[in-house]
C-alpha positions in Angstrom: -0.3 0.5 0.2 2.6 2.3 0.9 4.5 2.5 -2.3 1.3 3.7 -4.1 -0.9 5.0 -1.4 1.7 6.9 0.7 1.5 8.0 4.3 -1.8 9.9 4.2 -3.3 7.2 2.3 -1.7 4.4 5.2 -3.3 6.9 8.2 -6.7 7.2 6.2 -7.0 3.5 6.1 -6.0 2.7 9.2 -8.0 5.3 10.9 -11.5 3.5 8.6 -9.9 -0.2 9.5 -9.7 0.8 13.8 -13.3 2.1 13.4 -14.4 -0.2 11.9 -13.2 -3.1 13.7 -12.0 -1.9 17.2 -13.9 1.3 17.9 -17.2 0.6 20.1 -20.1 2.1 18.9 -20.2 5.9 18.3 -16.5 6.3 19.3 -14.6 8.6 17.0 -10.6 7.9 15.9 -8.6 10.4 14.7 -4.8 10.0 13.8 -4.0 11.2 17.0 -6.2 9.0 19.6 -4.7 7.4 22.0 -4.8 3.9 21.3 -3.9 2.0 24.4 -4.7 4.9 26.9 -8.3 5.2 25.6 -8.7 1.4 25.8 -9.3 0.5 21.9 -6.2 -1.5 21.9 -5.3 -4.6 24.5 -2.9 -7.2 24.5 -5.1 -9.4 22.2 -6.2 -6.7 19.3 -2.5 -5.7 19.4 -2.2 -8.6 17.2 -4.8 -7.7 14.8 -3.0 -4.0 14.5 0.1 -5.7 14.0 -1.1 -8.1 11.3 -2.8 -4.7 9.7 0.2 -2.6 9.3 2.3 -5.9 8.5 -0.2 -6.0 5.6 -0.4 -2.6 4.6 3.3 -2.1 4.4 3.7 -5.2 2.7 6.7 -6.5 5.1 7.3 -7.9 8.4 7.5 -5.8 11.6 10.6 -7.4 13.3 10.2 -8.0 17.0 12.6 -5.4 18.2 10.2 -2.4 17.2 7.0 -4.5 18.6 6.8 -1.5 21.5 3.9 -0.2 22.7 5.2 3.5 22.4 5.4 2.9 18.3 1.6 2.1 18.6 0.5 4.5 20.6 -1.5 6.6 17.7 -2.4 6.5 14.5 0.3 9.2 13.9 3.0 7.7 15.6 2.4 4.0 13.8 2.8 6.3 10.4 6.0 7.7 11.6 7.5 4.6 12.7 6.9 2.0 9.9 5.7 4.4 6.9 7.9 7.5 7.3 8.3 10.5 5.5 9.4 9.5 2.2 6.7 8.0 1.2 4.6 11.5 0.8 6.6 12.4 -2.1 4.8 12.5 -5.4 6.3 10.1 -8.1 
């Protein structure tokens, strides 16, 4: 996804996925929503989130990069796993 869609597409798609699959009814998720602090992600749901990110970026996430801090918000996930270089227009 990131090769063609870029960082903003990743953020938009992740927010939509989180809203559809993990958010309670009526909850609003933004790129800055604290995923753990607000209880959207727990120890089981993090596995779903990691799997989604791996699929979206097209490669596995190394174990050393699986830290709570890297998954605290959608923006942080994009910063760590997509990066700014994917924003450059082709």
